[in-house]
ROTORLO-736588 format. One record per atom (N, C-alpha, C, O): residue in one letter; x, y negated, z. Coordinates in steps of 0.02 Angstrom, whole numbers, padded with zeros to 5 digits, always signed. Example, Ala and Ser with C-alpha at 12.3 -4.5 7.8 and 13.67 -1.06 7.14 Angstrom:
REM ROTORLO-736588
A+00660+00284+00390/A+00615+00225+00390/A+00660+00165+00390/A+00712+00166+00423/S+00642+00112+00354/S+00684+00053+00357/S+00645-00002+00394/S+00670-00057+00402/
REM end
This chain:
REM ROTORLO-736588
M+04617-05425+03423/M+04663-05450+03454/M+04736-05421+03461/M+04740-05361+03475/A+04785-05452+03454/A+04850-05414+03448/A+04859-05385+03518/A+04834-05410+03569/D+04898-05328+03517/D+04913-05299+03578/D+04948-05341+03621/D+04927-05349+03678/S+05001-05372+03601/S+05053-05415+03641/S+05007-05482+03669/S+05018-05502+03726/T+04966-05509+03634/T+04915-05556+03656/T+04877-05534+03723/T+04873-05566+03775/F+04852-05473+03709/F+04808-05446+03762/F+04865-05439+03820/F+04858-05477+03868/R+04910-05401+03822/R+04954-05394+03875/R+04975-05459+03908/R+04981-05465+03969/T+04985-05506+03863/T+05015-05589+03903/T+04943-05612+03944/T+04941-05634+04002/M+04901-05604+03910/M+04831-05621+03946/M+04822-05587+04011/M+04805-05617+04062/R+04835-05518+04006/R+04808-05488+04053/R+04864-05500+04115/R+04844-05490+04172/E+04923-05518+04105/E+04977-05523+04149/E+04958-05583+04184/E+04958-05587+04245/I+04938-05641+04136/I+04931-05701+04162/I+04871-05705+04219/I+04874-05741+04269/L+04819-05663+04201/L+04748-05658+04239/L+04783-05616+04309/L+04766-05630+04366/R+04819-05577+04297/R+04833-05534+04362/R+04877-05576+04397/R+04869-05575+04458/G+04919-05612+04377/G+04964-05663+04411/G+04909-05711+04455/G+04907-05711+04516/A+04872-05746+04416/A+04823-05790+04453/A+04790-05766+04511/A+04786-05796+04565/I+04759-05696+04493/I+04724-05669+04543/I+04765-05646+04608/I+04735-05637+04661/E+04834-05639+04602/E+04870-05626+04650/E+04884-05704+04685/E+04887-05708+04746/H+04891-05744+04657/H+04894-05817+04680/H+04837-05836+04723/H+04836-05862+04778/E+04788-05816+04683/E+04726-05842+04721/E+04721-05793+04789/E+04698-05820+04840/R+04739-05728+04792/R+04736-05693+04864/R+04785-05723+04908/R+04771-05733+04967/E+04847-05740+04882/E+04890-05775+04926/E+04861-05837+04948/E+04861-05845+05009/S+04834-05887+04911/S+04810-05947+04944/S+04735-05930+04988/S+04708-05973+05023/F+04717-05881+04983/F+04663-05871+05035/F+04688-05845+05082/F+04664-05871+05132/D+04732-05796+05098/D+04770-05767+05137/D+04803-05847+05195/D+04797-05853+05256/Y+04828-05884+05156/Y+04866-05949+05190/Y+04812-05987+05238/Y+04818-05996+05299/Y+04751-06010+05189/Y+04703-06047+05201/Y+04667-06017+05263/Y+04650-06060+05304/H+04653-05952+05279/H+04609-05907+05319/H+04663-05903+05380/H+04644-05922+05435/S+04726-05881+05373/S+04759-05889+05435/S+04782-05975+05465/S+04782-05989+05525/A+04793-06007+05429/A+04790-06080+05452/A+04708-06085+05489/A+04704-06108+05546/A+04664-06069+05465/A+04603-06087+05501/A+04590-06054+05556/A+04544-06071+05593/L+04634-05997+05569/L+04624-05946+05627/L+04669-05978+05684/L+04661-05965+05743/Q+04713-06017+05660/Q+04769-06050+05712/Q+04743-06125+05726/Q+04769-06158+05771/A+04686-06155+05684/A+04671-06224+05694/A+04635-06225+05776/A+04601-06179+05798/D+04647-06269+05802/D+04611-06292+05857/D+04548-06327+05844/D+04493-06312+05867/D+04559-06372+05809/D+04494-06420+05794/D+04443-06388+05758/D+04453-06372+05699/P+04372-06373+05794/P+04333-06351+05744/P+04314-06369+05676/P+04296-06327+05635/E+04320-06445+05663/E+04306-06468+05601/E+04355-06452+05555/E+04338-06440+05497/L+04423-06451+05575/L+04481-06426+05534/L+04473-06353+05514/L+04490-06333+05458/R+04451-06318+05556/R+04449-06246+05549/R+04386-06228+05499/R+04388-06178+05463/R+04338-06265+05499/R+04288-06267+05452/R+04301-06278+05378/R+04273-06252+05330/F+04353-06328+05379/F+04375-06352+05315/F+04426-06304+05282/F+04423-06291+05222/L+04471-06281+05322/L+04510-06234+05302/L+04470-06174+05278/L+04483-06152+05221/M+04415-06141+05318/M+04389-06072+05307/M+04346-06089+05233/M+04341-06044+05192/G+04312-06161+05219/G+04285-06171+05155/G+04346-06161+05102/G+04341-06124+05052/L+04398-06194+05118/L+04461-06178+05055/L+04472-06109+05053/L+04492-06087+04999/A+04463-06072+05098/A+04483-05999+05093/A+04429-05968+05047/A+04438-05928+05001/E+04373-05995+05068/E+04303-05954+05025/E+04313-05979+04946/E+04294-05943+04899/M+04339-06032+04938/M+04343-06063+04872/M+04400-06008+04826/M+04395-05988+04768/E+04449-05997+04873/E+04499-05958+04832/E+04476-05883+04825/E+04500-05847+04781/K+04426-05861+04871/K+04396-05793+04862/K+04352-05812+04807/K+04359-05768+04764/D+04322-05844+04793/D+04277-05855+04745/D+04311-05866+04659/D+04283-05845+04609/H+04364-05897+04661/H+04416-05901+04616/H+04438-05838+04599/H+04440-05833+04538/E+04454-05791+04627/E+04477-05727+04647/E+04424-05684+04603/E+04443-05648+04557/R+04362-05690+04619/R+04315-05651+04603/R+04304-05675+04522/R+04302-05631+04478/Q+04297-05746+04505/Q+04301-05753+04428/Q+04345-05739+04387/Q+04335-05730+04327/L+04412-05734+04421/L+04467-05717+04375/L+04467-05636+04366/L+04488-05613+04312/K+04446-05595+04413/K+04422-05532+04394/K+04380-05510+04347/K+04389-05465+04306/G+04322-05556+04356/G+04274-05556+04307/G+04310-05573+04231/G+04298-05531+04187/Q+04341-05614+04218/Q+04379-05634+04150/Q+04433-05564+04131/Q+04448-05538+04077/L+04453-05547+04200/L+04510-05472+04175/L+04463-05420+04138/L+04476-05391+04085/E+04401-05414+04180/E+04359-05361+04162/E+04330-05369+04090/E+04324-05320+04052/R+04314-05422+04076/R+04290-05432+04006/R+04341-05443+03950/R+04332-05431+03891/L+04398-05467+03979/L+04461-05452+03927/L+04475-05380+03912/L+04491-05367+03853/E+04472-05328+03955/E+04493-05261+03956/E+04430-05215+03921/E+04436-05160+03894/N+04374-05251+03930/N+04315-05216+03904/N+04326-05238+03815/N+04318-05197+03769/Q+04341-05297+03806/Q+04354-05310+03741/Q+04410-05282+03704/Q+04408-05287+03643/L+04449-05259+03727/L+04505-05218+03712/L+04482-05151+03694/L+04489-05123+03639/W+04454-05128+03746/W+04419-05046+03744/W+04372-05045+03675/W+04373-04998+03636/V+04331-05105+03668/V+04284-05109+03595/V+04330-05103+03550/V+04325-05054+03513/E+04377-05142+03542/E+04418-05159+03484/E+04453-05089+03462/E+04447-05067+03405/Q+04490-05055+03512/Q+04514-04992+03493/Q+04477-04953+03475/Q+04496-04914+03432/A+04410-04948+03500/A+04366-04892+03488/A+04343-04890+03415/A+04334-04842+03378/L+04335-04967+03402/L+04317-04979+03325/L+04368-04955+03269/L+04352-04939+03212/T+04432-04957+03296/T+04480-04939+03249/T+04503-04858+03246/T+04554-04838+03216/L+04465-04822+03275/L+04476-04753+03278/L+04450-04720+03221/L+04456-04659+03215/
REM end
């Protein structure tokens, strides 16, 4: 994989991870402010979905970085 492609993919994944964190914070904060228990559960569910998305993206980023490490090791 070309170094510039790797950097671009890494930046995209890092940006997506940050977006998921911000979304989690938004839904979590809204849930804490909700008076209605059903609405609170709904918002907490959305917050947990964002947390799962973040976990998945971190896994993708780790695989990408491992792939680059292997490629670099093979070219030495």
